[in-house]
N, C-alpha and C positions, 0 to 999 in steps of 0.2 A: 574534501569529503572522503571519508573512509569507504572502501569498497564493501566492507562488511557491515554497513549500516543496517541492511536488511538481510535476514537469513532465516531459513526454515530448518536448517540442519543443526544437530547438536555439535558441540565442540569436537568430540571424538567421532570421526567418520569411519575409520578403517577397523573392521572387525577381524580379529585374528582367527586363524584356523582353529576350529574347536570352540563351539559357542560357550563352553564352560569356562573359557579363559576370561570372560567378562561377566559381571553380574547380569542377571536376566533383565533388570530394569534398564540397563544401558543398551542391551541388545534391542529391546522393544523401542526405546527412544530413537535409536539409530534407524530402525526400520520405519517408524512413523515419520521421522524427519525426511527420509528418502522418498517416502510416498508423497508427502506434502510437496516436496520440491518437484517430484516427477509429474504430479497433476498440473502444476503451473507450467512446466516445460511442454507437456503434451497439449494443454489448452492453447498455449502461445503458438505452437507449431501447427496444430490441426484444427483449432477452433473448438469452442466448447461443445457444440452439437455433435461433432465428429469424434470427440474424445471418448475412448472406451476404457474399461477397467483393464483389458488386456494390454492396451498401449501404456497405461500407467504402470502396471506391474513389470512390464518389459523394461521401461526406463528405470524403475526403482530397484530392479533386480531382486524382487521378492515374489513369492508365490501368491496365487489368488487366495489361498487359504489365509495367508498372513494379511493380505489386504482386507479381507472381510472380518478378520479379527479386530482390525483397527477402525474400519468404516463400513457403513451399511451400503453405500453406493458412491458414485463419483461426485454427486452433489454434496454429500456430507464431507467428503475429502476436500473438495474445492472450497466449501464454506469454512472449513477449519483453517485452510491455508489463508484465505482472505481475512479471517478474524485475527490470525497471528500477525500477519503483515500490517494490518490496519492498526493494531495495538502498538507495534513497533514504530510506525509512522507518527502516531499521536505522541508517543514518548520522545521521539526524535525532535519533533516540532516544539515540544515543551522545552527541551534542552536548548534548542536554538533561541527561543524567546528569552531564556535566562542570560543570554550573552549581552543583553541591552537593558537599559533602565526602563521602568514602566512608562515614563513620559515619552520615550523615543519610539512611538508607535509606528511611524513610517519605516524606520530602520528595521523594526521587528517584523513587519510584514515582508519587507524585501528579503531579509535573511531567511524567513520561513519559506518563501517561494523558491528562492535559489536552492535551498537545502532540499526541498521536495523534488525539484527537477533533477538535481544531482543524484538523489537516491534512485529515481526512476531510470536515469541514464545508466547507472551502475548495475541495475538489475532489469534489463529489458524484458525478460520473460514475465516478471511481475507486472511491469508496466502494461504489456499487451494483455495479460490475463485480467488485471483488475481495473484497467481503464477502458478497455475495449470489449473483451469477451464477457465481462461480468454481466453485461446487459442481456446475454443469451442464457444465463444460468437460471435455475429454478426460483420459486417463490422464496425459499429460505434465504438464498443468497441476496435476493433483491431487498428483502426486509432487513437483512443484516447490513447491507450497504446503506440503506436509508438511515439506520441508527448511527452509522459511522459519519455520514454527512451531517447529521444533527449535532454530533459531538464536535465536529470541526466548526460548525456554525456557532455553537456556544463558546468555543475557544476564541474565535475572532471577536465576538461580542465582549468577551472578558478582556481582551487586549484593549478595547476601547474604554471599558469601565475602569481598568487599572490606570490607563493614561489620563483619564479625566480626574481620577482621585489624586494623581500626581501633579495636577495643575496644567496639563496640556490642553490645548484647544482641540477638541475631538467630538465627533458625533457618535453616539451609541446606536448602531443599526438594529433593526428588528431581525428576528431569526429567519423569517422568510426572505428578507433582503439578502442575508448572507448565503442562504441556501441557493438563491438565484445566482449569486456570484460564483459559488462553488460549481454549480452546473455549467456556467460559462467556462470556468477553468478546465473542467473535465472535457468539455467539447473541444477546446483548443488543443489540449494535450492529446486527446484521442485522434484528432485529425492529423497531427504530426506523426503519431505512431502508425496510423494507417498508411500514411504517405511514405513511410520508411521501409525499404526492403529489409526483411528480417535478417538477411545475411550481412547487412551493413550496420555500423554503429549508430545507435539512437542518439540524436542530438535534439535537445529541448531548450537551448539557450534563447532561441528566437521567441519562445513562448513567455519567457520571464517578464519582459517589459509590459506587455498587455495585461498579464495576470496581476502584476503589481499595481498597475493603473486601476484595474477594475476594483480590487479590494481596497485600495487607498481611497478611491472616490466614495466608498461607502462611509468611511470614517471622517472624511474631510468636512468641516462645518460648512453649511451653505451660506 
């Protein structure tokens, strides 16, 4: 699993002395990326409720003026970070699914779960922010999270539909059933994150077998 599977930073991070040395668009992209990364780092360290714009700008090494040129408040910044990482995860899981045939739905589920846990292990601040602290954020973030969960639910249902079309014995679950399985997954992951000292490396391997079992049970014919 590549450590750069998830990133909020543009490829070019170091701004040279003298802003004119780079196009303004690249300067703005660098500043925005640093703010998005900083809001995740600050939320993971302090908790969403205690996160402040001052703490974010200090981590991002930008002025308050620059912050407010990009975002109206910390909720918008956090929502933007959540949206960006969620989109990357969706694409990553799609890429994982392409490694197997449509009929191999059990292998597809296992690869997806293993890949997700590896992504979260590699980016523990994202894991803590978006699996634990996201529930303390505002209505905008909660609505956005619900949409992401629904996308993942449709993706798993599609795994079953494709497998059935390929001749596999599989059950196509309802969206609500899959949402329930995703909720169970998030709770198992969040418990492991909460139990891990932030100064220690996050390990999620123990979560893989039960999560695979939960999702596989939904698709296994009765």
